[in-house]
N, C-alpha and C positions, 0 to 999 in steps of 0.2 A: 605431571600426574593430572596438575593444574588443568591444562588443557582436555586434556581426554576427558573427564570430567563436564569439560563447558560442553563438549560435541556433544555428548551423551544428553545430556539435557537437554541439545538442540535440537537432538534425532527427535526428541519427543515430543516438542515443540511444534516439528515437524507433519510428525504422524496423527497430532491433533488439528491442523489446516488440514488433511484430506480428510480424515476419521468420523473426527465428532462435529467437524463444522453443520455435518446434515442431524443433529441433536437439536433438539427443541431450542427455539431461535429467543434469543436476549432482544431487551427495547434497542441496541445497540442494533443488530444483526434489521432491525425492522429500520434501522434510518434512513435502506433507499430510496422512502418512501418521499423521502426532503425533496428528492429532483425536479419534481413538477412543483407541490409547493413553492421553491423560492423565485422563480421567476417571477411573481408579481414584484414581488420583495424588493429585488431589484430592480426592478421599472422604478417603482414610488420613490429607495434610497439612491439611487445610482450608485450602488456600488459597484463595483470589480464582484469575480466571481473567484472562486479558486474551486474548483471539483476532486474529487482522491476518489482517485477508481484502484479498489482493488477487495481482497479479500476477508476473512474475518479478522484480519491481523487490523485492518484500515476501521473497521465496522467494530471494533472493540468488545468482542466476542468476550462475555460471562460478568459485562459492565454496563452502569448505566450510560448512554449517551453522551453525557456528558463528561466525564471518564477515556472517553477515547481521545486518542490524540488529535485527531482534526479539530476538535470540541476544542482541543486546547491551543492547538492555534490561532482558533479565533475569538477566544480570550483572550492571546496575546497579541491579535489584529487588532482588540477591540482598545488596551490598556494601550496600543502606541497609536489610538486613531488612527488607523491606516480605518479605511472604507472597504472593506473586501468582506463577501457573504460566502459563509463556508457551505457547500456542499459537501455530505458525506456518501458516497457510494459505493458502499463495502458488503460485497455480498458473503460470506462464511462459504467455504467450501470450491470458490471460483477459481478456474483454473484460465491458462492460455487463452486458451480456446472457446470457453464460454463468455472469458470478458469480451472478445474481441464477433460475440452474438448478440451479444447484451446492449454494446456499443452506441449503435444510432438513436437506440432509443435518448441514453443519456445525452447525448451530444444534442437532443429538441435545444435547447438554448447556448447563449452565447457563452460560449466560456474563456476565462482571461488567461485561466492557470490551470494547469494539470496534470494533478502527481500518478501517476502508472505506479501500482505498487503490484502487483503480479508475477508470477516460475514458482511463485516454492510450491503448489500442489504439480505441477510439470514434473520437476527433478523425482523428486520424492516415490512419485509413476513409472517414473521411468520412463517418461515423454522425447523420445526422438529430440536433441535439442537444437537442431536444424529447426522443429515444426514449433517450438517455443519459441526464439530467438524470433523465426518468422512469423510469426503472429504479435509480436510484441512490436515487433517493426509495424507489419497491418496497421495495428493501434492505433499504432503514433502517426502512420501515413494519413487513417480515417479524420485521429483529427484536426490534420492543419488541414486537411480535404474541409470538413467543414469550415476554419478557421487561416486563414495563414500565419495570422496577429496570435495565434495562442501560444503562449511558455509552458514546455515543458519541464517535468523533473522526473527522472529514472530513482524507481527505489532497489536499491542493487540487494541481493542474496542468495546464501549459500548453503549448502547439501550438507547433508552428512558422506560419508565417504563408502556407502554402503552398495554402490549401483559402481564403483572403483574410479579408480585414481582418477584415469583417466578423465569418464565421466564428472565428476564432483571438480574438477580444477578447470574443466570448461566449459558447466554453468556456472560456474562463478564467475570470471572474462563477458560470459554475454550481457551482462548488462554496462559496463561500461565502455568493450566496444560501440553498443549499440548508440551509449551514448556521448561515445568519439565522430560516431559514421555519421551524428545526425544534432553534432553541436546543442546537445539539450546538457541541462545542469544533472548533475548524481548524484544520488544520497550512497555514498558507499558501500553500506550496510545499515538497513535498518534497525534489526533490534540488535547493534553495539551498544555493553557494556550494559542489557538487558539478558539475552539467551542466555540460558545454562547455569542464570542465578536465582536459586530457590526463592529466595524470600522477595524476588523481583516479579515472581510468577504467580497466580492462584492457587490455591489450593493444593488441585491435580495438577501443580508443579509442569504446565504444559503454555496454559495463558500471560500475556503481561499487567500484574495488578495495576492498577490507578499510579504507584508508584509507579512501575517500570514506565509505563502507557507517558509520564512525566519523560524520561530517558529516551525514549522513543519521539516526543513531541521535540526536543532539543536536537535531535538526529534532524528531521526535518525538517526545524528550520535553520540549520545552515546552511541547507541549497536550497531555501525557500524566501528564506530576506533578501541577497541578492538579485530577485527578479523584482520585486514589491517595488 
């Protein structure tokens, strides 16, 4: 029963990624503008760049930008005196196809660590799994074409079984398969410990609260830390 309840809330979350992301943007969803500004900061400080590339989960929908998990990662880096600058390139409603199309602009600077968080919206919309996987692989290839030394972290996602058990299972395996094939770091499930837990989501029961974002940041850190 507990698992069923958890999946029900997770299903609501995925609906939000596709539908609610198109509503009025918060300060967090506007954070993509940071991409161009960070170049000068990097030149002045000699800092390496960690770029988070994803949808509303990365953007921190409904929260202040400083409450999003990429900002929390920046705080942790600073507390450890690690010379990295975080760029939040999250865009609400983004699919793997959309991400592929805007990637070239995002890579207009050298990126040392690239955190890829896309795919949930594809799964909700029933995009063919082969297309989602191909788009993610193309994004990985494009990043390495720009800079072969960039380290890549892939965020794993899950979807409810409304598309059928076969689709759901194969969707979940896309991420570990890509991580293994490309020998990149994997976050097994970005929303582990958050999805389906009402008190860790906003009042709409959809997006992670500031407290939920802290748990997501911990999930990301586990995969990110070995690369720093």
